N, C-alpha and C positions, 0 to 999 in steps of 0.2 A: 322903548322897552329893551331893544337890542343894545342901545347905547348904555343903559344902566347895567345890563348884564356884562357888557365888555368892561365897563368901569369897575364893577364889582369883582370881575375876574382879575383885573389888573391889581386892584387893591388886595384881593385875597392872595394873588401870586406874590406881590411885593411883601405883604405881611407874612406870608408863609416863608419867603426867602429870608426876611428879617429874623423871624423866629428860628429858622434853620441856622443862620449865622450865629445868633445869640446862643442857640443850643450847642452848636459845635464849639464855640468858645468856652462855654461852661464845662462841656465834657472834657475839652482839652485841659483846662485848668485843674479839674478834678483828677484827671489821669496823671497830670504832672505832680500834683500834691501826693496822690497815692503812691506813685512811683518813687518820689523823693523819700517818703516815709519808709517804704519797703527797702529802698537802697540803703538808707541809714541803718535800718534794722539788720539787714543781711550783713553789711560790712562790719557792724558792731559785733554780731555773732561770730563772724569769721575771726576777727581780731581777738575776741575774748577766748575763743577756742585755741588759737595758735599760741597766745600768751600763756594760757593755762598749761598746755603741753610743754612749751619751752621751759617754763618755770619749774614744773614738776621734774622734768628730766635733768635740768640744771642742778637742782638740789640732790637728785639721785647720784649724778656723776660726782659732785663735790663730796657727798657722803662716802661714796665708794672709794675714791682716791684717799680721802682723809682716813677712813678706817684701814685701808691697806697700808698706808704709811705708818699709822699707829701700830698695826700688827707687826710690821717689820721692826719697828723700834722696840716693841716688847720682846720679840724673838732675840734681837741683838743684845738686849739687856740681860739675857740669861747667861750666867757664867759658863754653862756647859757649851754654849755656842762659841764663846771666846776660847775656851779650852780646845774645842774641836779645830778652830783655826790654827791655834798654836801647834797641835798635834799633826795636822795635815802639812803645815809648813816644814816641820821637822822631818816628817816621812818623805816629803818631796825632795829634800836635799840629799836623801840617801840613794836616790835613783841614779843609775849610771847612764852611759850614752846609749843611743838607739842601736838595735841589732841589725836593722834593715832600713837605712835612711831612704833608699830608693822607693821602697814600698810605701813609706809614709808620704813621700812627694807624690806618688801616683794616686794615693788616697785623696790628697788635696785637689788634684786636677779633676778627679772623678766627681767630687762632692761640691766643688765651687763653680764649675761650669764657666770658668773665665780663662782668658788666654794665659796669664802668668800667675796661676794660683800658687805656684811654689814660692812666690814672694811672701806668702803669709806663713810659711813653715817657720816655727820658732827656731831661733839660733841656739838657745840654751839646750845643752845635751839632756839635762834632766827633763825639761819640758817635752823634748822630742820622744824620750823614752816613755813618759807618761801617756802621751797621745798614742804611741805605738801599742802600749798595753791594751788600751780600750779598742783600738782598731783590730787587734788580734782576737779579742773576745766579742766583737760586734756589740760593744757597749756594756757587756757584763762586767762584774767586778774583776780586777786584775788577779791573776793566779800565778804569775811567774815567780820563781824562787828569788830573783834579785829584787822583787817588789814586795817581799813579804811584809815589811814594815808598813808600806803604804796600804797594802791589802787589809792588814789588821785594823788600821785606823778607819779605812773605808767601811769595813763590815760593822764597825762599832757605831758609826755616826750616820751612814747613808740612809737607813730606814727612817730615821727621824726627819731628816731634811726632805726626803721624798714625800713623806706624809704631809709635811708643812706646805710643800709646793702644791700638792693636790688640793689640800684643804682651802687654800687661799686663791686658787685659780691662777697661779703664776706659771709663766713659761719655764722659768729656771731660777734656782738659787745658787749663788756662787760665793766662795770664800776667797778673799784676796789677802796675801801676806803683806803686812804693813811695811816691812823692811825692804823687800825686793820688788814689790808691786806686781807679783805674779799671781795668777789665778791658780790656787793649789787644789781647789775642789769645785765641782759643778755637778748638780743633779743630772743634767742632760748629757754631760761628758761629750761636748761637741768640740768644734775646732778651736775654741778659745781656751781650752784647758791647758794650763801651764804657760800661757803666753804672758808677756810683760806689758804692763800698762804705762811703763815709764819710757820705753823706747820701742822702735819698730812701727809696723803699720797700724797698731791699735792705740798708740800713744795719743792720737788725736780723736779717738772715738768718744762718744758721750759717756760710755762706761768709765773711761779714763778720767773724764772730767768729774764724774760722780765720786770716783775713788779719791781723787785729790782733795775735793771739798770735804768728804767725810773724815779725812785724816785731821781736819781742823777741830774735830770733836763734836760734830752734830750731824744729824741725819739730813739727807738731801734728796730732792726729787729732780731728775733731769728729763727734759722733753724728748719726744720721739726723734730719732735719726736713723738713717740706714746703717745697720750693724753688720760688719764684714763677716764674722763667724756665722751669722744667720743668713748667709747667701744674700746679703743686702736687704733683708726684710726689716721693716721699721721696728724699733725696740726702744722702750723707755725703761729707766732704772730708778729704784729707790735704794739708796745706800746708807748704811748706818755703821758707826765705828764699833769695834769690839774691844772692850777694855778688860784687862786682867791684871789684878794687883796694881790698879791705878795707871797702867800703861796701855796704850793702844797697840794691840798685837795684830790686828787685822781689820778688814771691812767686810760686812755682809751686804751683798747686792742682790736685790730681787728684780728680775727681768719680766716685763709683761708687754704684750703686743696690743695693737689697735682692737683686737677681738674683744678685749675687756670693755672698751668704749662702745663697740658695735652692739654688745649685748644690751646696753642701756638705751642707746639712741634708736635702735631698730624696733624695740618692743617685741623681740622674738620674731621679727620679720612680718608681723601682722599690722602694718601701718593703718589699714582700713579700719580695724577695730578701735584704733585710737582716735579716729576722726580725721585722718589725713588722706582718705580716699585713694585714688589710683596714682596721684602725682605728688602727694605730700611726702616730706621726709624731714628728719632731724639729723644734723651732723655737726661735728666739731671742727673748727678751723683755728690754726695758730696765728700769731701776729704776723708771720711771714706770708699768710694767705694760703698755706698748704693745709690739706685736710688731715685731721687726726683720727677720723673715723670714716667708714666707707660710705660712698654714694649708694642711694637706694638701687639704682640701675646696675651697680656692680654686683648686687646680690640677685636681682631679678632678671635682667636682660643685658648681658655684657655687650651683645651685638648692637643694640640700640644705643648703649652708652658710647661705644666707639664711634658710631655714626654721628651722634650729637656732638661729641668732642671735635671730630674732624670738621663738621659744619661750623663750629665755633671758631675754628682757626688754630687749634692746638697743634704744636709741632709733631712731626713723625716720631721723634725719639720719645716724647712724652706719651704719645698714644701707644707706642710699643711697650713702654713700662706698664701701662694699664692693662694691655693685652696679655702680657706675660705673667703679671702678678695677680690678675683678676681683682685688682684693688686700685682705689683712687688715693690711698693714703700716701702723702708726700710725693705724688706723681706729678702734680702741676700746682700752680698758684692761682688763686681767685682774686682778681682786682675788684674791690668793692668798697665804697665809702662806709658801708655798714660795719665792715671789719675794722676799719680805722676808728670809727666812733666807739664801737664796743671795746676795742683795745685801750681806749682812753677812759674806760669806766662808764660808758653810756649804754643804755638799752632803749629799745623802741620797736616800732612796727612801720614798715615802709613798703610801698609798691615799687618794684624795681625789676631789673633783668637778671635772671638767675645765671648760675655758672654754665648752664646748658643752652643759654640764649633765649629762654622762654620768659615771658612776663610772669612774675610771681609776686605773691604777697609774703613778706618775710618778717618774722619776729626774731630779734636778736638780743643777746645780753652777754656781758663778760662772765666768766666762771671764776668763782672765788677759790682758787687753788694756789697755795703758796708755792712759788718757784716756777709757775707756768703762766703764760699769757694766752689763754684759750678763750675762744668765743663760741657759744652755742647758737646755732641758727635753726629755726623751725620754719619751713616754708611750704607753700602749695601753689601750683599753677593757678593764675587768676581765672583761666578758662574753666577750671573745675570748681574753685572756691566760690565764684560768682555765677555758677551755672543756673541756679534758681533765679537769680536776678535777671540774667539774660533772657531766660524763658519768660519771665514776667514782662520784660520790656517788649519782647516780640509779640506776646499775647496782647499786651496793651495796645501796640500799634495796629495789630489786626482788628482788635475790638473797636479801636477808634475809627478805623477806616470803615468798618461795617456800620458803626453808629452814624458816621457822616452821611453815607449813602442812604441809610434808612431814614435819617432825619430830613434830608432834602426831599425825599419822595413823600414821606408821611406828613410833613409840615404843610403841604398844599391842602391836605384834607383836615388834619387835626393839629394845627400848629401849636395850639395852646396846651396840648397834653404833654409836651416835652419838658416844660419848665419844672413841673413838680418833681419828677425823679432826680433831675439834676440838682435842684435845690436840696433835696433830701441827702444826696450823696455829699454835696458841698458842706452842708451843715454837719453831717456826721464826721467828715474829715477835719473840719475846724474844731469840733468838740474833742476829737482824738488828739489834735495838735496841742490843745490847751491842757491835755493830761487827764481828761475825763475817762473813767473806767467803764467797761461794759457797754461801749458804744456799738450799736448794731443798726443796720439798715434793713427795712422791710420792703424788698422789691421781689415779689413772687412771680414776676412775668418770665417768659421764656426767651425774651429778646436779648439784645446786647446789654441793655441796662440791667436786666436781671442777672446776667453773667458777671457784670462789673460789680454789682452789689454783693453777690456771693463771694467773689474774689476779695472784696473789701472785708466782709465778715470773717472770711478764713484768715486773712492777715491779722485782724484784731484778736481773733481767738488764739493765734500763735503768740501774739504779744502778751496776752493774759497768762498763757501757760508758762511763758518764759519768766514772768513776774512771780508766779506761784513757785516755780522751781527755784528762783533766786531766794525767795523767802524761806523755803525749806532748807536750802543750803546754809543760809545765815543762822537758822536755828541750830543746825547740826554743828556749825563752827563754834557757836557760843557754848553748846553742850560739851563738845569734845575738848575745848581749850580751858574750860572752867577748872578741871582738876589740876593740871600743871600750874596754872596761874595761881590757884589757891595755895598750892604747896610753896611756890616762890614767895607769895605774900606772907604766908605763915612764918617762913624762915626769916624773912626780912623783919617782921614784927618781933620775932624772938631776939634778933640782934639788937633791937632798940631797948630791950629790957636792961635796966641799970645793973641787974645782978650778973650780967655777962660781961660787964665792962673790963674786968680784970682777967677774965678767962680767955687768954689769947688763943689757946689750942681750940676751944669751942668756936671762937669767932672765925678762925681759919676754916674749921670744918663746915660751918654754916655758909661761909662765902664760897667755898668749893662746891658745896651742895647746890647753892643758887646758880652757880655757873653750869653745873651738870644739868639742872632742871631747865635752864634757859636753852641749852643745846638741844635737850630732848623736846622742848617746846617747838623749836624750829623744825625738828624732824617730824613732829606731829602735824605741823602745818602742811607738810608734803602729803601726809596721809589724808588730811582733810580735803585737799584739792581733788583727790580721787576717793570719794567715800566708799566704805565697804558695801558691796552689793552681792547679789547672787553670782555674779561673774567674777568675783574676787578670787585670785589665785595667789597662794603664799609665795614669798621670796625667802626660801629657807636658808639657814646657816647653822653651823654648830656653835652652841654656847652653853655656859654653865647656868642652869635655871636657878640654882641655889643663890648665886650672886644677884640674879634679877629679883628674886623674892626679897632678899635682904635690902636691896636698893629701894624697892617699893615700900617696904615696912618702915625703913628709915625716913623716907620722904614724908610718909603720912604721919609719922610721929611728930615731925617738925612742923606740920601744917597747923594753921590757926584753928581750923574747924575741928581738928582732932585734939585741941587743947584740953578738953575735959574728958577725953577718952584714953584708954590704954590699949595700944596695938601690940599684941603678943605674937611674935614670929617664932615658928618652930620647924624642925626638920631640915635646917639649912647648914648642919654641921659638917657636911661632906659635899664634894663636887658631884653634881648630877648633870651629865651632858645630854642635851636633846638637839635634834635637828628640826628647826621650825623657823617661822617668821618672827624674829626676836622682837621687833618693834610692836607688831600686832599682839603678840602674847603679852607683852608688858601692858598694853592698853587694856587687854582683858582683865588682868589682875588689878590694875589701878581702878577700873570701872567697878569691879565687885567690891574691893576694899572701900572705895569712895562711897558706894551705895550703903555698905554696912555701917559706915560712920554717919552718913546723912540720915538714914532711916533709924538711927538709935538716938533720939533726942534725949536731953538730960545730961547730968554730970556723972562721971565715974563709970560709964558704960565700958565694957570690954569688947574688943574685936580680936578674934583669933585668925591668924594666917599661917596655915600648916602646909608643909610639903612632904610628900612621901613618894616612893618610886619602887618599881620592880624592873625586871629586864626589858619589859615591853612598853610600859606606860608610866607616866607620872600623874599624881593626883594632887591638885591644889584645892585646899578646903578653906573657905572664908565663912566664919561663923560669927553671929552678932547676938546681942541681947536687946534687939530693937523692937519695932512695932509688930513685925511678923505679918502674915497674911492668912486669910481664910482659904479653904480649897477653891472657892469660887474666884477669889481675887487672884490666886496663884494661876488658875487656869486661864484667866484673862491676860495676865502678864506674859505667860509662856505661849499663849495661842495667838490671838489677833494683835497683841502688843498694846502699848499705851500705858498710862499710869493708873494707879488705884485712886479713885475719886476721893476717898476719905483722906488719903495722904496729901493730895493736892490742897485740900481744904485747910490742912494744918500749916500751910505756908512753906512747905518743903519744895525747893526749886527742882526743876527737871523737866524733860520732854518725853520720857518713856522710850527714847530711841536707843539708849546705850545698851540695854540688854539684848535688843535685836541684833546689834552689831557684834556683840559677844558671841551669840549663837552662830552667826554667819562665819565668823573667824574660826571658831572651833569646828564647825562642819567642814570647812575647807581643808582643815588639817586632819580630818578623819576622827575628830574627837567629839565630845558631847558635854552638855551642861546638865547636871542633876541638882534638883532643888528640893529641900524639905523646909516647911515653914509652919509655924503655929502662931496664931494671932495673940499678941500680948506677951509672947515668950521670945520670939526671934526667928531668924532664918539661917539656914546653912546651904551654901552654894558649893558644889563640888565640880571642879574642872577635870575632865578625863582627857589627857593629851598623849597620843602615841609619841614615843621617844624618837622614832625615825632612825635613819641610818647615820650613825655618828662616826666621823673619821677617827682613826687611831692616832694617838699622840698629839691631838690638837690642843693648843692652849685654850683655857676657858676664857669667856668674855661675858660680862654682865650685860 
């Protein structure tokens, strides 16, 4: 009997150990599978987020520079600006020699903070006298009797140039005489006033390069470089020729600093709200490896930045530049294969070592800006980006260790009870790996297996939520892009009409309109990447809303779906300036006009698009002869949102999301949407939009 007991104990022990080993192997495999799935999911989410932020900011930067360059070209094309350059040049030549050259030299020493600042003093007597005039008045307009001619020209043109500088966020606007190459006017009236760009210390500056290329008859954008008159601060220039009576009389140059880039890349300094946490950042690098926008630490913790750069092995002179300027722009170079790849037109995501020596995950792509070879980089420390994954790994290791101990002890008593939960988890993991939806495990115990089951279910729930979010985003993309695509398609169909074969002017107008709509379609893609939500904040600018209304009406009239309708535009016979988010307001108007056409089935229906304004607000009215809505239907659309069921049954496409976005955009601007509707008669939508604070003398833009 004792022998049988000993034999049974051995068998039971061996069987228990066998079951324990098998159980441990099964748990290990399951944990590895779960961790592999979680790792792939987390890394995919991180990559998707970095790529989304990178692409969004890249398009924003490209649009900002492109719009700024276009604005400078528009300003330069104004004959008044060319006449101003001519008048300033003539007045400049009337100035005599300086009255106190020693005081001017002392001013250079005081303001440049360099050993031989007097080397920058212009040699031309007229230039010396001009700078002396502004030194005497601390930057106010010159009032000396011998400068009466220059003062008269200055008083006539300076307010206009000053308002343009402020409106477009530029550091300075300068006028350069084409014949002499001298700066004859500057809004800021700094140390470059009157200097020559053909000889002397400024002949090799990037402004001189921009001036020389602009004289060839086209606008030019030059990259950042340290600019002497700005005490060596980085400056970039957009230069455009000024033509009067068919002759280039001067060059208009707009100067801007890295602050313009920082405004876009830093998201207002709130990186965490953009999903970049405590270590993520977006910055711009040139082909030479030097930064064109500031490091995150330069804004948040200069001391930490200097320590990190020292640990990285940066030279004392470079660290001293960062310390003195509180900026990393052009301070040092970053040696990275990603910069070389992006400079060659490639984009991608890579795990690498960042410029501060920390392992990072980095998304990069080249920027499409003519004349520049910039790369945008969006990165985050791996320690933060994969924090959840590391926690899951540590939890899995601890859970596995606990399961191993529990399995060995419990298998001696109930070895058979371990296989069931493991098989359940393994089966669920395999079903999930095959792509099955809604997989769950039912392990309600309080032991390690129960915890593992809950972790698995939590992970699956997160995957399901991600899929639902992706589906909603796809629907929004289809909805938001349908309008511009329809407009482009409509105009393309119109061009195919044989009746237009001989109408070259109309064909050109249609082709230009298609190009305009295509550009706007790319801009809308940027908006779609960041859908309008309750956290949306407008990006305001001054523009002529009359031109915007005309553009929307013209596009809708050319659209195929408006072929049987008549779009009537009114109230746009005069410029009406507003300060608002131009692209979002255009989306509001397009949405309402598109709905008016869509919900007016049949031929010959009319849609009215009317604009009116007073000193404080503008009112945009969209009226149709469509289906209309009952009070109950209207309350549903304006309340909980969604579509009218009766309209959906008619086969009219839509998601019911557009009107909600309209209200969010208007609410963010302090405006409102008013609706009147009668079933069978039609609907009237009124947009009430505050005009905002509009800058004086700003050119209108549609």
